[in-house]
PDB file of N, CA, C and O in Angstrom:
ATOM      1  N   UNK A   1     -14.744  -2.816  -7.029  1.00  0.00           N
ATOM      2  CA  UNK A   1     -13.789  -3.419  -6.120  1.00  0.00           C
ATOM      3  C   UNK A   1     -13.796  -4.942  -6.236  1.00  0.00           C
ATOM      4  O   UNK A   1     -13.127  -5.616  -5.453  1.00  0.00           O
ATOM      5  N   UNK A   2     -14.522  -5.487  -7.175  1.00  0.00           N
ATOM      6  CA  UNK A   2     -14.634  -6.933  -7.304  1.00  0.00           C
ATOM      7  C   UNK A   2     -13.293  -7.599  -7.621  1.00  0.00           C
ATOM      8  O   UNK A   2     -12.994  -8.668  -7.090  1.00  0.00           O
ATOM      9  N   UNK A   3     -12.485  -6.973  -8.482  1.00  0.00           N
ATOM     10  CA  UNK A   3     -11.204  -7.555  -8.861  1.00  0.00           C
ATOM     11  C   UNK A   3     -10.046  -6.939  -8.083  1.00  0.00           C
ATOM     12  O   UNK A   3      -8.888  -7.095  -8.470  1.00  0.00           O
ATOM     13  N   UNK A   4     -10.339  -6.259  -7.019  1.00  0.00           N
ATOM     14  CA  UNK A   4      -9.329  -5.525  -6.265  1.00  0.00           C
ATOM     15  C   UNK A   4      -8.952  -6.293  -5.003  1.00  0.00           C
ATOM     16  O   UNK A   4      -9.808  -6.629  -4.185  1.00  0.00           O
ATOM     17  N   UNK A   5      -7.652  -6.568  -4.859  1.00  0.00           N
ATOM     18  CA  UNK A   5      -7.184  -7.208  -3.618  1.00  0.00           C
ATOM     19  C   UNK A   5      -7.071  -6.154  -2.530  1.00  0.00           C
ATOM     20  O   UNK A   5      -6.897  -4.969  -2.814  1.00  0.00           O
ATOM     21  N   UNK A   6      -7.173  -6.596  -1.278  1.00  0.00           N
ATOM     22  CA  UNK A   6      -6.988  -5.708  -0.137  1.00  0.00           C
ATOM     23  C   UNK A   6      -5.844  -6.254   0.702  1.00  0.00           C
ATOM     24  O   UNK A   6      -5.835  -7.428   1.072  1.00  0.00           O
ATOM     25  N   UNK A   7      -4.870  -5.381   1.002  1.00  0.00           N
ATOM     26  CA  UNK A   7      -3.735  -5.773   1.829  1.00  0.00           C
ATOM     27  C   UNK A   7      -3.681  -4.830   3.024  1.00  0.00           C
ATOM     28  O   UNK A   7      -3.536  -3.617   2.868  1.00  0.00           O
ATOM     29  N   UNK A   8      -3.801  -5.401   4.213  1.00  0.00           N
ATOM     30  CA  UNK A   8      -3.773  -4.632   5.456  1.00  0.00           C
ATOM     31  C   UNK A   8      -2.368  -4.728   6.057  1.00  0.00           C
ATOM     32  O   UNK A   8      -1.930  -5.807   6.456  1.00  0.00           O
ATOM     33  N   UNK A   9      -1.671  -3.597   6.119  1.00  0.00           N
ATOM     34  CA  UNK A   9      -0.310  -3.557   6.659  1.00  0.00           C
ATOM     35  C   UNK A   9      -0.257  -2.814   7.994  1.00  0.00           C
ATOM     36  O   UNK A   9       0.774  -2.244   8.353  1.00  0.00           O
ATOM     37  N   UNK A  10      -1.358  -2.822   8.718  1.00  0.00           N
ATOM     38  CA  UNK A  10      -1.408  -2.080   9.978  1.00  0.00           C
ATOM     39  C   UNK A  10      -0.771  -2.818  11.140  1.00  0.00           C
ATOM     40  O   UNK A  10      -0.649  -2.253  12.227  1.00  0.00           O
ATOM     41  N   UNK A  11      -0.363  -4.061  10.945  1.00  0.00           N
ATOM     42  CA  UNK A  11       0.359  -4.785  11.986  1.00  0.00           C
ATOM     43  C   UNK A  11      -0.519  -5.390  13.054  1.00  0.00           C
ATOM     44  O   UNK A  11      -0.030  -5.720  14.135  1.00  0.00           O
ATOM     45  N   UNK A  12      -1.799  -5.544  12.785  1.00  0.00           N
ATOM     46  CA  UNK A  12      -2.706  -6.118  13.779  1.00  0.00           C
ATOM     47  C   UNK A  12      -2.668  -7.640  13.797  1.00  0.00           C
ATOM     48  O   UNK A  12      -3.308  -8.274  14.635  1.00  0.00           O
ATOM     49  N   UNK A  13      -1.918  -8.219  12.875  1.00  0.00           N
ATOM     50  CA  UNK A  13      -1.801  -9.671  12.795  1.00  0.00           C
ATOM     51  C   UNK A  13      -0.878 -10.194  13.898  1.00  0.00           C
ATOM     52  O   UNK A  13       0.066  -9.511  14.295  1.00  0.00           O
ATOM     53  N   UNK A  14      -1.147 -11.385  14.382  1.00  0.00           N
ATOM     54  CA  UNK A  14      -0.309 -11.982  15.424  1.00  0.00           C
ATOM     55  C   UNK A  14       0.921 -12.677  14.829  1.00  0.00           C
ATOM     56  O   UNK A  14       1.843 -13.043  15.558  1.00  0.00           O
ATOM     57  N   UNK A  15       0.931 -12.857  13.502  1.00  0.00           N
ATOM     58  CA  UNK A  15       2.067 -13.533  12.878  1.00  0.00           C
ATOM     59  C   UNK A  15       3.247 -12.577  12.733  1.00  0.00           C
ATOM     60  O   UNK A  15       3.070 -11.368  12.581  1.00  0.00           O
ATOM     61  N   UNK A  16       4.417 -13.122  12.782  1.00  0.00           N
ATOM     62  CA  UNK A  16       5.641 -12.331  12.645  1.00  0.00           C
ATOM     63  C   UNK A  16       5.796 -11.930  11.180  1.00  0.00           C
ATOM     64  O   UNK A  16       5.616 -12.754  10.283  1.00  0.00           O
ATOM     65  N   UNK A  17       6.127 -10.675  10.942  1.00  0.00           N
ATOM     66  CA  UNK A  17       6.332 -10.234   9.573  1.00  0.00           C
ATOM     67  C   UNK A  17       7.409  -9.161   9.535  1.00  0.00           C
ATOM     68  O   UNK A  17       7.855  -8.670  10.573  1.00  0.00           O
ATOM     69  N   UNK A  18       7.816  -8.806   8.326  1.00  0.00           N
ATOM     70  CA  UNK A  18       8.836  -7.789   8.152  1.00  0.00           C
ATOM     71  C   UNK A  18       8.230  -6.405   8.392  1.00  0.00           C
ATOM     72  O   UNK A  18       7.032  -6.272   8.638  1.00  0.00           O
ATOM     73  N   UNK A  19       9.077  -5.382   8.315  1.00  0.00           N
ATOM     74  CA  UNK A  19       8.591  -4.012   8.469  1.00  0.00           C
ATOM     75  C   UNK A  19       7.570  -3.729   7.365  1.00  0.00           C
ATOM     76  O   UNK A  19       7.738  -4.201   6.241  1.00  0.00           O
ATOM     77  N   UNK A  20       6.522  -2.970   7.664  1.00  0.00           N
ATOM     78  CA  UNK A  20       5.485  -2.692   6.664  1.00  0.00           C
ATOM     79  C   UNK A  20       6.015  -2.071   5.366  1.00  0.00           C
ATOM     80  O   UNK A  20       5.451  -2.319   4.301  1.00  0.00           O
ATOM     81  N   UNK A  21       7.081  -1.273   5.431  1.00  0.00           N
ATOM     82  CA  UNK A  21       7.635  -0.689   4.210  1.00  0.00           C
ATOM     83  C   UNK A  21       8.165  -1.787   3.290  1.00  0.00           C
ATOM     84  O   UNK A  21       7.995  -1.711   2.073  1.00  0.00           O
ATOM     85  N   UNK A  22       8.797  -2.793   3.855  1.00  0.00           N
ATOM     86  CA  UNK A  22       9.287  -3.918   3.047  1.00  0.00           C
ATOM     87  C   UNK A  22       8.124  -4.704   2.446  1.00  0.00           C
ATOM     88  O   UNK A  22       8.179  -5.110   1.285  1.00  0.00           O
ATOM     89  N   UNK A  23       7.072  -4.920   3.236  1.00  0.00           N
ATOM     90  CA  UNK A  23       5.892  -5.620   2.725  1.00  0.00           C
ATOM     91  C   UNK A  23       5.240  -4.834   1.588  1.00  0.00           C
ATOM     92  O   UNK A  23       4.819  -5.416   0.588  1.00  0.00           O
ATOM     93  N   UNK A  24       5.157  -3.504   1.745  1.00  0.00           N
ATOM     94  CA  UNK A  24       4.581  -2.655   0.706  1.00  0.00           C
ATOM     95  C   UNK A  24       5.436  -2.720  -0.565  1.00  0.00           C
ATOM     96  O   UNK A  24       4.904  -2.853  -1.667  1.00  0.00           O
ATOM     97  N   UNK A  25       6.739  -2.626  -0.409  1.00  0.00           N
ATOM     98  CA  UNK A  25       7.653  -2.679  -1.550  1.00  0.00           C
ATOM     99  C   UNK A  25       7.518  -4.010  -2.294  1.00  0.00           C
ATOM    100  O   UNK A  25       7.466  -4.029  -3.524  1.00  0.00           O
ATOM    101  N   UNK A  26       7.462  -5.099  -1.567  1.00  0.00           N
ATOM    102  CA  UNK A  26       7.292  -6.419  -2.201  1.00  0.00           C
ATOM    103  C   UNK A  26       5.972  -6.494  -2.962  1.00  0.00           C
ATOM    104  O   UNK A  26       5.917  -7.028  -4.070  1.00  0.00           O
ATOM    105  N   UNK A  27       4.912  -5.959  -2.364  1.00  0.00           N
ATOM    106  CA  UNK A  27       3.604  -5.966  -3.033  1.00  0.00           C
ATOM    107  C   UNK A  27       3.645  -5.133  -4.307  1.00  0.00           C
ATOM    108  O   UNK A  27       3.124  -5.554  -5.340  1.00  0.00           O
ATOM    109  N   UNK A  28       4.264  -3.949  -4.242  1.00  0.00           N
ATOM    110  CA  UNK A  28       4.396  -3.106  -5.429  1.00  0.00           C
ATOM    111  C   UNK A  28       5.182  -3.831  -6.522  1.00  0.00           C
ATOM    112  O   UNK A  28       4.815  -3.771  -7.695  1.00  0.00           O
ATOM    113  N   UNK A  29       6.246  -4.505  -6.141  1.00  0.00           N
ATOM    114  CA  UNK A  29       7.111  -5.170  -7.121  1.00  0.00           C
ATOM    115  C   UNK A  29       6.430  -6.342  -7.820  1.00  0.00           C
ATOM    116  O   UNK A  29       6.830  -6.706  -8.926  1.00  0.00           O
ATOM    117  N   UNK A  30       5.424  -6.935  -7.211  1.00  0.00           N
ATOM    118  CA  UNK A  30       4.754  -8.093  -7.808  1.00  0.00           C
ATOM    119  C   UNK A  30       3.499  -7.715  -8.594  1.00  0.00           C
ATOM    120  O   UNK A  30       2.831  -8.591  -9.143  1.00  0.00           O
ATOM    121  N   UNK A  31       3.172  -6.425  -8.655  1.00  0.00           N
ATOM    122  CA  UNK A  31       1.959  -6.003  -9.365  1.00  0.00           C
ATOM    123  C   UNK A  31       2.127  -6.134 -10.876  1.00  0.00           C
ATOM    124  O   UNK A  31       3.195  -5.866 -11.426  1.00  0.00           O
ATOM    125  N   UNK A  32       1.048  -6.551 -11.528  1.00  0.00           N
ATOM    126  CA  UNK A  32       1.006  -6.652 -12.989  1.00  0.00           C
ATOM    127  C   UNK A  32       0.384  -5.386 -13.557  1.00  0.00           C
ATOM    128  O   UNK A  32      -0.336  -4.672 -12.858  1.00  0.00           O
ATOM    129  N   UNK A  33       0.661  -5.113 -14.819  1.00  0.00           N
ATOM    130  CA  UNK A  33       0.107  -3.926 -15.468  1.00  0.00           C
ATOM    131  C   UNK A  33      -1.423  -3.952 -15.391  1.00  0.00           C
ATOM    132  O   UNK A  33      -2.054  -4.953 -15.730  1.00  0.00           O
ATOM    133  N   UNK A  34      -2.005  -2.844 -14.943  1.00  0.00           N
ATOM    134  CA  UNK A  34      -3.455  -2.728 -14.824  1.00  0.00           C
ATOM    135  C   UNK A  34      -4.024  -3.240 -13.507  1.00  0.00           C
ATOM    136  O   UNK A  34      -5.200  -3.024 -13.215  1.00  0.00           O
ATOM    137  N   UNK A  35      -3.210  -3.909 -12.718  1.00  0.00           N
ATOM    138  CA  UNK A  35      -3.677  -4.461 -11.445  1.00  0.00           C
ATOM    139  C   UNK A  35      -3.911  -3.349 -10.421  1.00  0.00           C
ATOM    140  O   UNK A  35      -3.176  -2.363 -10.367  1.00  0.00           O
ATOM    141  N   UNK A  36      -4.957  -3.540  -9.611  1.00  0.00           N
ATOM    142  CA  UNK A  36      -5.288  -2.595  -8.542  1.00  0.00           C
ATOM    143  C   UNK A  36      -5.265  -3.324  -7.204  1.00  0.00           C
ATOM    144  O   UNK A  36      -5.794  -4.428  -7.073  1.00  0.00           O
ATOM    145  N   UNK A  37      -4.644  -2.690  -6.217  1.00  0.00           N
ATOM    146  CA  UNK A  37      -4.617  -3.247  -4.865  1.00  0.00           C
ATOM    147  C   UNK A  37      -4.973  -2.128  -3.890  1.00  0.00           C
ATOM    148  O   UNK A  37      -4.431  -1.025  -3.963  1.00  0.00           O
ATOM    149  N   UNK A  38      -5.888  -2.431  -2.984  1.00  0.00           N
ATOM    150  CA  UNK A  38      -6.242  -1.482  -1.927  1.00  0.00           C
ATOM    151  C   UNK A  38      -5.387  -1.811  -0.709  1.00  0.00           C
ATOM    152  O   UNK A  38      -5.373  -2.946  -0.232  1.00  0.00           O
ATOM    153  N   UNK A  39      -4.672  -0.801  -0.211  1.00  0.00           N
ATOM    154  CA  UNK A  39      -3.803  -0.959   0.947  1.00  0.00           C
ATOM    155  C   UNK A  39      -4.359  -0.195   2.140  1.00  0.00           C
ATOM    156  O   UNK A  39      -4.915   0.894   1.997  1.00  0.00           O
ATOM    157  N   UNK A  40      -4.199  -0.785   3.314  1.00  0.00           N
ATOM    158  CA  UNK A  40      -4.531  -0.130   4.574  1.00  0.00           C
ATOM    159  C   UNK A  40      -3.249  -0.103   5.378  1.00  0.00           C
ATOM    160  O   UNK A  40      -2.690  -1.152   5.697  1.00  0.00           O
ATOM    161  N   UNK A  41      -2.770   1.110   5.715  1.00  0.00           N
ATOM    162  CA  UNK A  41      -1.503   1.238   6.424  1.00  0.00           C
ATOM    163  C   UNK A  41      -1.644   2.214   7.585  1.00  0.00           C
ATOM    164  O   UNK A  41      -2.575   3.019   7.634  1.00  0.00           O
ATOM    165  N   UNK A  42      -0.710   2.126   8.505  1.00  0.00           N
ATOM    166  CA  UNK A  42      -0.609   3.072   9.612  1.00  0.00           C
ATOM    167  C   UNK A  42       0.358   4.166   9.155  1.00  0.00           C
ATOM    168  O   UNK A  42       1.530   3.881   8.909  1.00  0.00           O
ATOM    169  N   UNK A  43      -0.115   5.421   9.036  1.00  0.00           N
ATOM    170  CA  UNK A  43       0.766   6.476   8.524  1.00  0.00           C
ATOM    171  C   UNK A  43       1.953   6.803   9.434  1.00  0.00           C
ATOM    172  O   UNK A  43       2.888   7.475   8.998  1.00  0.00           O
ATOM    173  N   UNK A  44       1.934   6.346  10.677  1.00  0.00           N
ATOM    174  CA  UNK A  44       3.102   6.547  11.533  1.00  0.00           C
ATOM    175  C   UNK A  44       4.213   5.556  11.166  1.00  0.00           C
ATOM    176  O   UNK A  44       5.381   5.797  11.469  1.00  0.00           O
ATOM    177  N   UNK A  45       3.852   4.439  10.512  1.00  0.00           N
ATOM    178  CA  UNK A  45       4.832   3.458  10.040  1.00  0.00           C
ATOM    179  C   UNK A  45       5.219   3.706   8.584  1.00  0.00           C
ATOM    180  O   UNK A  45       6.384   3.566   8.212  1.00  0.00           O
ATOM    181  N   UNK A  46       4.233   4.075   7.761  1.00  0.00           N
ATOM    182  CA  UNK A  46       4.481   4.359   6.339  1.00  0.00           C
ATOM    183  C   UNK A  46       3.768   5.673   5.988  1.00  0.00           C
ATOM    184  O   UNK A  46       2.583   5.660   5.656  1.00  0.00           O
ATOM    185  N   UNK A  47       4.472   6.789   6.058  1.00  0.00           N
ATOM    186  CA  UNK A  47       3.855   8.074   5.696  1.00  0.00           C
ATOM    187  C   UNK A  47       3.479   8.128   4.207  1.00  0.00           C
ATOM    188  O   UNK A  47       4.058   7.414   3.389  1.00  0.00           O
ATOM    189  N   UNK A  48       2.527   8.962   3.874  1.00  0.00           N
ATOM    190  CA  UNK A  48       2.057   9.068   2.490  1.00  0.00           C
ATOM    191  C   UNK A  48       3.183   9.450   1.535  1.00  0.00           C
ATOM    192  O   UNK A  48       3.226   8.946   0.413  1.00  0.00           O
ATOM    193  N   UNK A  49       4.089  10.319   1.948  1.00  0.00           N
ATOM    194  CA  UNK A  49       5.175  10.706   1.039  1.00  0.00           C
ATOM    195  C   UNK A  49       6.092   9.526   0.718  1.00  0.00           C
ATOM    196  O   UNK A  49       6.660   9.468  -0.373  1.00  0.00           O
ATOM    197  N   UNK A  50       6.242   8.597   1.643  1.00  0.00           N
ATOM    198  CA  UNK A  50       7.027   7.382   1.390  1.00  0.00           C
ATOM    199  C   UNK A  50       6.283   6.486   0.392  1.00  0.00           C
ATOM    200  O   UNK A  50       6.887   5.950  -0.538  1.00  0.00           O
ATOM    201  N   UNK A  51       4.978   6.329   0.590  1.00  0.00           N
ATOM    202  CA  UNK A  51       4.152   5.540  -0.336  1.00  0.00           C
ATOM    203  C   UNK A  51       4.280   6.109  -1.745  1.00  0.00           C
ATOM    204  O   UNK A  51       4.494   5.370  -2.706  1.00  0.00           O
ATOM    205  N   UNK A  52       4.148   7.433  -1.857  1.00  0.00           N
ATOM    206  CA  UNK A  52       4.206   8.074  -3.169  1.00  0.00           C
ATOM    207  C   UNK A  52       5.584   7.920  -3.822  1.00  0.00           C
ATOM    208  O   UNK A  52       5.675   7.711  -5.032  1.00  0.00           O
ATOM    209  N   UNK A  53       6.652   8.021  -3.030  1.00  0.00           N
ATOM    210  CA  UNK A  53       8.006   7.865  -3.576  1.00  0.00           C
ATOM    211  C   UNK A  53       8.242   6.434  -4.069  1.00  0.00           C
ATOM    212  O   UNK A  53       8.804   6.227  -5.145  1.00  0.00           O
ATOM    213  N   UNK A  54       7.807   5.448  -3.270  1.00  0.00           N
ATOM    214  CA  UNK A  54       7.953   4.049  -3.677  1.00  0.00           C
ATOM    215  C   UNK A  54       7.146   3.763  -4.943  1.00  0.00           C
ATOM    216  O   UNK A  54       7.596   3.025  -5.820  1.00  0.00           O
ATOM    217  N   UNK A  55       5.969   4.344  -5.031  1.00  0.00           N
ATOM    218  CA  UNK A  55       5.097   4.118  -6.182  1.00  0.00           C
ATOM    219  C   UNK A  55       5.645   4.781  -7.445  1.00  0.00           C
ATOM    220  O   UNK A  55       5.582   4.203  -8.530  1.00  0.00           O
ATOM    221  N   UNK A  56       6.173   5.974  -7.306  1.00  0.00           N
ATOM    222  CA  UNK A  56       6.647   6.726  -8.466  1.00  0.00           C
ATOM    223  C   UNK A  56       7.731   5.978  -9.237  1.00  0.00           C
ATOM    224  O   UNK A  56       7.689   5.926 -10.467  1.00  0.00           O
ATOM    225  N   UNK A  57       8.693   5.404  -8.533  1.00  0.00           N
ATOM    226  CA  UNK A  57       9.783   4.698  -9.220  1.00  0.00           C
ATOM    227  C   UNK A  57       9.334   3.372  -9.831  1.00  0.00           C
ATOM    228  O   UNK A  57      10.059   2.778 -10.629  1.00  0.00           O
ATOM    229  N   UNK A  58       8.145   2.909  -9.459  1.00  0.00           N
ATOM    230  CA  UNK A  58       7.617   1.640  -9.988  1.00  0.00           C
ATOM    231  C   UNK A  58       6.461   1.843 -10.963  1.00  0.00           C
ATOM    232  O   UNK A  58       5.800   0.884 -11.361  1.00  0.00           O
ATOM    233  N   UNK A  59       6.219   3.115 -11.350  1.00  0.00           N
ATOM    234  CA  UNK A  59       5.154   3.449 -12.291  1.00  0.00           C
ATOM    235  C   UNK A  59       3.785   2.995 -11.783  1.00  0.00           C
ATOM    236  O   UNK A  59       3.004   2.371 -12.503  1.00  0.00           O
ATOM    237  N   UNK A  60       3.522   3.332 -10.513  1.00  0.00           N
ATOM    238  CA  UNK A  60       2.263   2.976  -9.866  1.00  0.00           C
ATOM    239  C   UNK A  60       1.551   4.261  -9.468  1.00  0.00           C
ATOM    240  O   UNK A  60       2.151   5.165  -8.887  1.00  0.00           O
ATOM    241  N   UNK A  61       0.263   4.326  -9.790  1.00  0.00           N
ATOM    242  CA  UNK A  61      -0.559   5.477  -9.445  1.00  0.00           C
ATOM    243  C   UNK A  61      -1.218   5.242  -8.086  1.00  0.00           C
ATOM    244  O   UNK A  61      -1.713   4.148  -7.814  1.00  0.00           O
ATOM    245  N   UNK A  62      -1.221   6.271  -7.232  1.00  0.00           N
ATOM    246  CA  UNK A  62      -1.808   6.179  -5.897  1.00  0.00           C
ATOM    247  C   UNK A  62      -3.039   7.068  -5.826  1.00  0.00           C
ATOM    248  O   UNK A  62      -2.976   8.254  -6.150  1.00  0.00           O
ATOM    249  N   UNK A  63      -4.163   6.491  -5.400  1.00  0.00           N
ATOM    250  CA  UNK A  63      -5.390   7.249  -5.160  1.00  0.00           C
ATOM    251  C   UNK A  63      -5.765   7.072  -3.692  1.00  0.00           C
ATOM    252  O   UNK A  63      -6.130   5.977  -3.265  1.00  0.00           O
ATOM    253  N   UNK A  64      -5.673   8.157  -2.922  1.00  0.00           N
ATOM    254  CA  UNK A  64      -5.968   8.104  -1.497  1.00  0.00           C
ATOM    255  C   UNK A  64      -7.480   8.077  -1.287  1.00  0.00           C
ATOM    256  O   UNK A  64      -8.206   8.925  -1.806  1.00  0.00           O
ATOM    257  N   UNK A  65      -7.942   7.093  -0.521  1.00  0.00           N
ATOM    258  CA  UNK A  65      -9.362   6.942  -0.202  1.00  0.00           C
ATOM    259  C   UNK A  65      -9.669   7.591   1.145  1.00  0.00           C
ATOM    260  O   UNK A  65     -10.672   8.288   1.294  1.00  0.00           O
ATOM    261  N   UNK A  66      -8.796   7.355   2.119  1.00  0.00           N
ATOM    262  CA  UNK A  66      -8.982   7.888   3.473  1.00  0.00           C
ATOM    263  C   UNK A  66      -7.621   8.179   4.083  1.00  0.00           C
ATOM    264  O   UNK A  66      -6.686   7.390   3.946  1.00  0.00           O
ATOM    265  N   UNK A  67      -7.519   9.321   4.760  1.00  0.00           N
ATOM    266  CA  UNK A  67      -6.271   9.679   5.413  1.00  0.00           C
ATOM    267  C   UNK A  67      -6.570  10.313   6.767  1.00  0.00           C
ATOM    268  O   UNK A  67      -7.241  11.342   6.853  1.00  0.00           O
ATOM    269  N   UNK A  68      -6.060   9.680   7.822  1.00  0.00           N
ATOM    270  CA  UNK A  68      -6.203  10.218   9.174  1.00  0.00           C
ATOM    271  C   UNK A  68      -4.913   9.926   9.933  1.00  0.00           C
ATOM    272  O   UNK A  68      -3.988   9.334   9.377  1.00  0.00           O
ATOM    273  N   UNK A  69      -4.845  10.329  11.176  1.00  0.00           N
ATOM    274  CA  UNK A  69      -3.641  10.071  11.973  1.00  0.00           C
ATOM    275  C   UNK A  69      -3.428   8.585  12.236  1.00  0.00           C
ATOM    276  O   UNK A  69      -2.294   8.139  12.409  1.00  0.00           O
ATOM    277  N   UNK A  70      -4.506   7.823  12.266  1.00  0.00           N
ATOM    278  CA  UNK A  70      -4.437   6.397  12.609  1.00  0.00           C
ATOM    279  C   UNK A  70      -4.421   5.465  11.411  1.00  0.00           C
ATOM    280  O   UNK A  70      -3.945   4.333  11.508  1.00  0.00           O
ATOM    281  N   UNK A  71      -4.949   5.941  10.264  1.00  0.00           N
ATOM    282  CA  UNK A  71      -5.118   5.016   9.141  1.00  0.00           C
ATOM    283  C   UNK A  71      -5.028   5.748   7.804  1.00  0.00           C
ATOM    284  O   UNK A  71      -5.553   6.848   7.632  1.00  0.00           O
ATOM    285  N   UNK A  72      -4.348   5.101   6.871  1.00  0.00           N
ATOM    286  CA  UNK A  72      -4.257   5.584   5.499  1.00  0.00           C
ATOM    287  C   UNK A  72      -4.737   4.458   4.591  1.00  0.00           C
ATOM    288  O   UNK A  72      -4.206   3.347   4.629  1.00  0.00           O
ATOM    289  N   UNK A  73      -5.735   4.752   3.784  1.00  0.00           N
ATOM    290  CA  UNK A  73      -6.252   3.769   2.829  1.00  0.00           C
ATOM    291  C   UNK A  73      -6.064   4.354   1.435  1.00  0.00           C
ATOM    292  O   UNK A  73      -6.470   5.481   1.150  1.00  0.00           O
ATOM    293  N   UNK A  74      -5.433   3.552   0.570  1.00  0.00           N
ATOM    294  CA  UNK A  74      -5.220   4.023  -0.808  1.00  0.00           C
ATOM    295  C   UNK A  74      -5.311   2.847  -1.765  1.00  0.00           C
ATOM    296  O   UNK A  74      -5.141   1.688  -1.384  1.00  0.00           O
ATOM    297  N   UNK A  75      -5.585   3.185  -3.025  1.00  0.00           N
ATOM    298  CA  UNK A  75      -5.611   2.184  -4.091  1.00  0.00           C
ATOM    299  C   UNK A  75      -4.397   2.438  -4.974  1.00  0.00           C
ATOM    300  O   UNK A  75      -4.182   3.551  -5.455  1.00  0.00           O
ATOM    301  N   UNK A  76      -3.616   1.399  -5.176  1.00  0.00           N
ATOM    302  CA  UNK A  76      -2.443   1.453  -6.052  1.00  0.00           C
ATOM    303  C   UNK A  76      -2.800   0.774  -7.368  1.00  0.00           C
ATOM    304  O   UNK A  76      -3.320  -0.341  -7.377  1.00  0.00           O
ATOM    305  N   UNK A  77      -2.516   1.455  -8.485  1.00  0.00           N
ATOM    306  CA  UNK A  77      -2.791   0.909  -9.813  1.00  0.00           C
ATOM    307  C   UNK A  77      -1.511   0.930 -10.618  1.00  0.00           C
ATOM    308  O   UNK A  77      -0.893   1.980 -10.794  1.00  0.00           O
ATOM    309  N   UNK A  78      -1.112  -0.235 -11.109  1.00  0.00           N
ATOM    310  CA  UNK A  78       0.099  -0.342 -11.932  1.00  0.00           C
ATOM    311  C   UNK A  78      -0.218   0.171 -13.334  1.00  0.00           C
ATOM    312  O   UNK A  78      -1.148  -0.309 -13.982  1.00  0.00           O
ATOM    313  N   UNK A  79       0.558   1.147 -13.796  1.00  0.00           N
ATOM    314  CA  UNK A  79       0.350   1.719 -15.154  1.00  0.00           C
ATOM    315  C   UNK A  79       1.030   0.868 -16.200  1.00  0.00           C
ATOM    316  O   UNK A  79       0.968   1.184 -17.388  1.00  0.00           O
TER     317      UNK A  79
END
């Protein structure tokens, strides 16, 4: 995990931001080949099937680390 960025999209920040799906899409679009990013999301805002659909069209592999009602943690790797 040394070269792996972590992006928390759970909305616990006090700063104003866009919808988490837009933030996730922007992050996916800026990934370089071979890059890995660990994401933490609220599955009520971004369900796993949405994550997988967004990743598939961008040639990104998703590896789920943790999945519960409150939190989804996954590693995205650009192929």
